[in-house]
C-alpha positions in Angstrom: -22.4 -21.3 18.3 -21.4 -21.8 14.8 -20.6 -18.4 14.7 -18.1 -18.3 17.6 -16.5 -21.4 17.0 -15.1 -20.3 13.9 -14.8 -16.9 14.8 -12.7 -18.1 17.9 -10.7 -20.1 15.3 -9.4 -17.3 13.5 -9.6 -14.4 15.7 -8.6 -16.0 19.1 -10.3 -17.4 22.0 -11.1 -14.0 23.5 -11.3 -12.1 19.9 -8.0 -10.8 21.1 -6.9 -10.6 17.3 -10.2 -8.4 16.4 -9.1 -6.4 19.2 -5.6 -5.9 18.3 -6.1 -5.2 14.9 -8.3 -2.6 15.5 -6.2 -0.9 17.9 -3.4 -1.0 15.5 -5.2 0.4 12.5 -6.6 3.3 14.3 -3.1 4.2 15.4 -2.0 3.9 11.8 -4.9 6.0 10.8 -4.3 9.0 13.2 -0.5 8.7 12.6 -1.1 9.6 9.0 -3.6 12.0 9.9 -1.1 13.9 12.0 1.5 13.8 9.1 -0.9 15.3 6.7 0.3 13.2 4.1 -2.1 13.9 1.1 -2.4 11.4 -2.2 -5.2 12.0 -4.8 -7.0 8.7 -5.5 -10.0 8.1 -7.8 -13.2 6.7 -6.4 -13.1 3.9 -8.9 -9.5 3.0 -8.0 -10.7 3.0 -4.1 -13.8 0.9 -4.6 -11.7 -1.5 -6.9 -8.9 -1.8 -4.2 -11.4 -2.6 -1.3 -13.1 -5.1 -3.3 -10.5 -6.9 -5.1 -8.2 -7.1 -1.9 -11.0 -8.4 0.2 -12.0 -11.0 -2.6 -8.5 -12.4 -2.4 -8.2 -12.5 1.4 -11.6 -14.2 1.5 -10.7 -16.5 -0.9 -7.3 -17.5 0.8 -9.0 -17.8 3.9 -12.0 -20.3 2.6 -9.3 -22.4 1.1 -7.0 -22.6 3.9 -6.0 -26.0 5.1 -6.5 -25.2 8.9 -9.9 -24.6 8.5 -10.7 -28.0 7.3 -10.7 -29.7 10.6 -12.7 -27.0 12.1 -15.3 -27.4 9.1 -15.5 -30.9 9.8 -16.3 -30.6 13.4 -19.3 -28.6 12.2 -20.4 -31.3 9.8 -20.5 -33.9 12.8 -23.3 -32.1 14.4 -27.1 -31.2 13.3 -27.1 -28.3 11.3 -29.4 -26.2 8.8 -27.6 -25.3 5.7 -28.7 -22.1 5.7 -27.5 -21.1 9.4 -24.3 -22.8 8.7 -23.4 -21.1 5.5 -24.7 -17.9 7.2 -22.6 -18.3 10.5 -19.4 -19.7 8.6 -19.0 -16.9 6.1 -19.9 -14.2 8.1 -17.1 -15.3 10.8 -14.8 -15.5 8.1 -15.6 -12.3 6.5 -15.4 -10.4 10.0 -11.7 -11.8 9.9 -11.0 -11.0 6.5 -12.3 -7.3 7.0 -11.2 -6.3 10.3 -7.7 -8.0 10.3 -6.7 -7.1 6.4 -9.2 -5.0 4.6 -9.8 -2.4 7.5 -5.8 -1.8 7.4 -5.7 -0.7 3.9 -8.9 1.3 4.2 -7.8 3.1 7.2 -4.4 4.0 5.4 -6.2 5.3 2.4 -8.7 7.2 4.4 -6.1 8.9 6.2 -4.3 10.0 3.1 -7.1 10.7 0.7 -10.5 12.3 0.7 -12.7 11.2 3.5 -16.3 12.2 2.4 -18.9 10.0 3.4 -20.0 8.5 0.1 -16.3 7.4 -0.3 -16.3 5.6 3.0 -19.5 4.0 2.7 -18.8 3.0 -1.0 -15.5 1.6 0.1 -17.2 -0.5 3.1 -20.0 -1.5 0.8 -17.7 -2.9 -1.8 -15.6 -5.1 0.6 -18.6 -6.5 2.4 -20.1 -7.3 -1.0 -16.8 -9.0 -1.9 -16.9 -11.3 1.3 -20.1 -12.6 0.0 -19.4 -12.7 -3.6 -16.2 -14.8 -3.0 -18.1 -17.4 -0.8 -20.6 -17.7 -3.6 -18.2 -18.1 -6.3 -15.9 -20.6 -4.0 -18.9 -22.6 -3.8 -20.0 -22.6 -7.5 -16.6 -23.8 -8.0 -17.4 -26.9 -6.7 -21.0 -27.6 -7.0 -21.7 -26.1 -10.6 -19.9 -26.5 -13.7 -18.2 -23.7 -15.1 -18.7 -21.9 -11.7 -15.6 -20.1 -12.0 -16.6 -18.5 -15.6 -20.0 -17.6 -14.2 -18.2 -16.1 -11.3 -15.8 -14.0 -13.8 -18.6 -12.9 -16.1 -20.3 -11.8 -12.5 -17.0 -9.7 -11.6 -17.3 -8.2 -14.9 -20.4 -6.9 -14.3 -19.8 -5.8 -10.7 -16.8 -3.7 -12.4 -19.1 -1.9 -14.5 -21.1 -1.0 -11.5 -17.8 0.1 -9.8 -16.8 2.4 -12.6 -20.4 4.3 -12.5 -19.9 4.6 -8.8 -16.5 6.1 -9.3 -18.1 9.0 -11.2 -17.4 11.7 -8.8 -20.4 13.9 -9.1 -20.7 12.5 -12.6 -18.1 14.8 -14.3 -17.5 12.5 -17.0 -20.7 12.0 -17.9 -21.5 15.8 -18.0 -18.6 16.1 -20.2 -20.0 13.8 -22.5 -23.1 15.1 -22.7 -22.7 18.9 -23.0 -23.9 19.3 -26.2 -27.0 17.1 -25.9 -28.3 18.3 -22.4 -29.5 21.6 -20.7 -27.1 22.3 -17.6 -29.7 21.5 -15.1 -30.5 18.1 -16.7 -26.6 17.5 -16.8 -26.5 18.3 -13.2 -29.3 16.1 -12.2 -28.1 13.2 -14.3 -24.8 13.4 -12.8 -26.0 13.3 -8.9 -28.1 10.0 -10.1 -25.1 8.2 -11.4 -23.1 7.3 -8.0 -26.4 6.8 -6.4 -27.8 4.4 -9.0 -24.3 2.6 -8.4 -24.6 2.1 -4.8 -28.3 0.7 -5.4 -27.2 -1.5 -7.7 -24.3 -3.0 -5.4 -26.5 -3.3 -2.3 -29.0 -5.4 -4.7 -26.1 -7.6 -5.9 -24.7 -8.1 -2.5 -28.4 -9.1 -1.2 -28.3 -11.5 -4.3 -24.8 -12.8 -3.4 -25.8 -13.7 0.2 -29.2 -15.2 -0.9 -27.2 -17.7 -3.1 -24.4 -18.4 -0.6 -26.9 -19.4 1.9 -28.8 -21.6 -0.7 -25.5 -23.3 -1.4 -24.8 -26.7 -0.6 -22.8 -26.5 3.0 -20.4 -29.2 1.9 -19.1 -27.2 -1.2 -17.3 -25.3 1.3 -15.1 -28.1 2.3 -12.1 -29.3 0.3 -10.2 -32.5 0.7 -6.8 -33.5 -0.7 -8.0 -37.1 -1.5 -7.0 -37.1 -5.0 -5.8 -40.5 -5.9 -3.4 -38.7 -8.7 -2.3 -36.4 -6.1 -1.5 -39.4 -3.7 0.1 -41.2 -5.9 2.4 -38.5 -7.0 3.4 -37.5 -3.4 4.3 -41.3 -2.8 6.6 -41.2 -6.0 8.1 -37.8 -4.4 8.7 -39.3 -1.1 10.0 -42.2 -2.1 12.7 -40.7 -4.3 13.5 -38.1 -1.8 14.3 -35.2 -4.6 13.9 -31.9 -3.0 13.9 -30.7 -6.5 10.8 -32.8 -7.4 8.9 -31.8 -4.4 9.6 -28.1 -5.0 8.3 -28.2 -8.5 5.2 -30.3 -7.7 4.7 -27.9 -4.8 4.5 -25.1 -7.4 2.2 -26.9 -10.0 -0.3 -27.7 -7.2 -0.4 -24.2 -6.0 -1.4 -22.2 -9.0 -1.5 -18.9 -7.1 2.4 -19.4 -6.9 2.8 -19.5 -10.6 0.5 -16.6 -11.2 2.5 -14.6 -8.9 5.6 -15.5 -10.6 4.2 -14.8 -14.1 2.9 -11.2 -12.6 6.3 -10.6 -11.4 8.1 -11.4 -14.8 5.5 -8.8 -16.5 6.2 -6.0 -13.9 9.9 -6.8 -14.9 9.2 -5.8 -18.5 7.7 -2.6 -17.7 10.2 -1.7 -15.0 12.8 0.0 -17.4 10.0 2.5 -18.6 9.3 3.7 -15.1 13.0 3.5 -13.8 14.6 5.4 -16.5 18.0 4.8 -18.5 20.7 4.7 -15.7 18.8 6.1 -12.7 17.4 3.3 -10.1 19.1 0.5 -12.3 19.8 -1.6 -9.1 16.2 -1.0 -7.8 15.1 -2.7 -10.8 17.0 -5.8 -9.4 15.8 -5.7 -6.0 12.1 -5.5 -7.3 12.3 -8.0 -9.8 13.5 -10.3 -6.9 10.6 -9.7 -4.9 8.8 -13.0 -5.5 8.1 -13.5 -1.8 5.5 -16.3 -1.9 8.3 -18.8 -3.0 10.4 -17.8 -0.2 8.0 -19.0 2.5 7.7 -22.8 1.2 9.0 -24.2 4.4 6.6 -22.1 6.7 3.6 -23.0 4.4 4.1 -26.6 4.9 4.7 -27.5 9.0 4.8 -31.0 8.4 7.6 -30.7 6.2 9.4 -28.4 8.4 9.1 -30.6 11.4 10.6 -33.4 9.0 13.4 -31.5 7.9 14.4 -30.4 11.4 14.0 -33.8 12.5 16.3 -35.8 10.1 19.9 -35.0 10.1 21.9 -33.4 7.5 18.9 -31.5 6.4 20.9 -28.3 6.0 22.9 -29.3 2.8 19.9 -32.2 1.8 17.0 -29.5 1.7 18.4 -25.8 1.8 21.1 -26.0 -0.7 18.4 -27.1 -3.2 16.0 -24.7 -2.0 18.5 -21.9 -2.3 19.4 -23.0 -5.8 15.8 -22.9 -6.8 15.2 -19.4 -5.2 18.2 -18.3 -7.1 17.0 -19.7 -10.3 13.7 -18.0 -9.8 15.3 -14.7 -8.8 17.7 -14.9 -11.9 15.0 -15.6 -14.3 12.9 -12.5 -13.4 16.4 -10.4 -13.4 17.0 -11.7 -17.0 13.7 -10.7 -18.3 14.4 -7.2 -16.6 17.7 -6.9 -18.5 16.2 -8.3 -21.8 13.6 -5.6 -21.4 15.8 -2.9 -20.7 18.2 -3.6 -23.6 15.4 -3.8 -25.9 13.6 -0.7 -24.8 16.7 1.5 -23.8 19.8 -0.5 -24.5 23.2 -0.2 -23.1 23.6 -3.0 -20.7 26.8 -4.1 -20.0 28.6 -6.8 -18.5 28.7 -4.9 -15.0 24.8 -4.6 -15.0 24.7 -8.6 -15.6 27.4 -9.2 -12.6 25.0 -7.0 -10.5 21.9 -8.9 -11.4 23.5 -12.1 -10.4 24.7 -10.7 -7.2 20.8 -9.6 -6.2 19.7 -12.8 -7.3 22.1 -14.8 -5.0 21.8 -12.4 -2.2 18.1 -12.7 -2.2 18.1 -16.3 -2.3 20.7 -16.7 0.4 18.5 -14.4 2.9 15.5 -16.0 2.0 16.7 -19.4 2.5 18.5 -18.6 5.9 15.3 -17.0 7.4 13.5 -20.2 6.5 15.8 -21.8 8.5 16.6 -19.7 11.3 13.0 -17.8 11.6 10.2 -19.8 9.9 6.9 -18.1 10.1 4.7 -19.9 12.8 1.7 -19.7 14.7 -0.4 -18.5 11.8 -3.8 -19.3 11.5 -4.7 -19.2 8.1 -2.6 -19.2 4.6 -3.8 -15.3 4.4 -1.7 -14.6 7.7 1.4 -15.9 6.4 1.0 -14.4 2.8 0.9 -11.1 4.6 3.5 -11.8 7.6 5.8 -9.1 7.5 9.1 -11.2 8.1 8.6 -12.0 4.3 9.4 -8.2 3.4 12.5 -8.6 5.1 15.0 -9.4 2.8 13.2 -7.5 -0.6 13.5 -4.4 2.1 17.1 -4.9 2.6 17.7 -5.4 -1.3 16.0 -2.2 -1.8 18.4 -0.3 0.8 21.4 -1.9 -1.1 19.8 -0.6 -4.2 20.0 3.0 -2.9 23.5 3.0 -1.6 24.6 1.7 -4.9 
């Protein structure tokens, strides 16, 4: 019953989202197979993609605000902690794997080697990531230094994935060519991936055991922080949109992390784009900070208030558009400075082009938030992966190609 309550919350009353997702991923898989697109993907990269992507989606799903009410309803009934944790994490894990990770794996399987070992390894990494994420999420509240332990744990799993990625143990064979006879090398090469699979299965079993033994209330998070309530009250009293935007960014560290990562990408873009070719493409990529373009969709209560109060086109969306422009322009400035240091030759025309791209990206994102906000999402993971986020970046890339 607990599994059905949670699964129907994220997958629909009749599991229609699960059926729809599986059908779409099957169509994508066979479409790529028919197109005969081939890409060489290393096993370690495949396993790392499956594990890290699933862990990120699972963490966003566990911390989703919409799941808190459903979780609170579960606490109102008599429950056994192990069964409650098992059903809750299994339902959310099914949602994360079937609606998100399976799409990534179908694309990878269609364009790369489809050996049984790779398919089994990628699925195993995804399932392992589900239970590891749930365990670390529970640790982060119930145990001191829970996140630090989780980081150390993830580092050990990366070593195991690296061992699993030694296809046939070729790297081990090269290193040991002067020490072992060829027959011993071949035997050892076959044991490296198999041992990695066995260790990963044991790690998953231990993660399941730790998750089932965790405090059931560790999965429930509240916003009853006195300092946060006080801060929100001051922001509401002043009515300053800028203060709201800055406080929203500081209270959601993943937005800041995404912005910093984008700045890092802007620093290395000149190396990949060259001296003059694809200059405008760098401006489009540097403006691709999609999470901050859906700040209104992330907060349905704020959207309702903005649409209810008069004069909000100017009172809210003008500061919001300026905020997006400054964020885009910061990334464009980092890109231009890096280009000047590494390649040189940045002209006033390039600066003007960067300003135009930042302005167009901000105006387009603010307009979409006003005209077509993202609604009907179940968790923040659905919102973060919504296709509407990529309309403006896609148009900017098309503009860059024209230029």
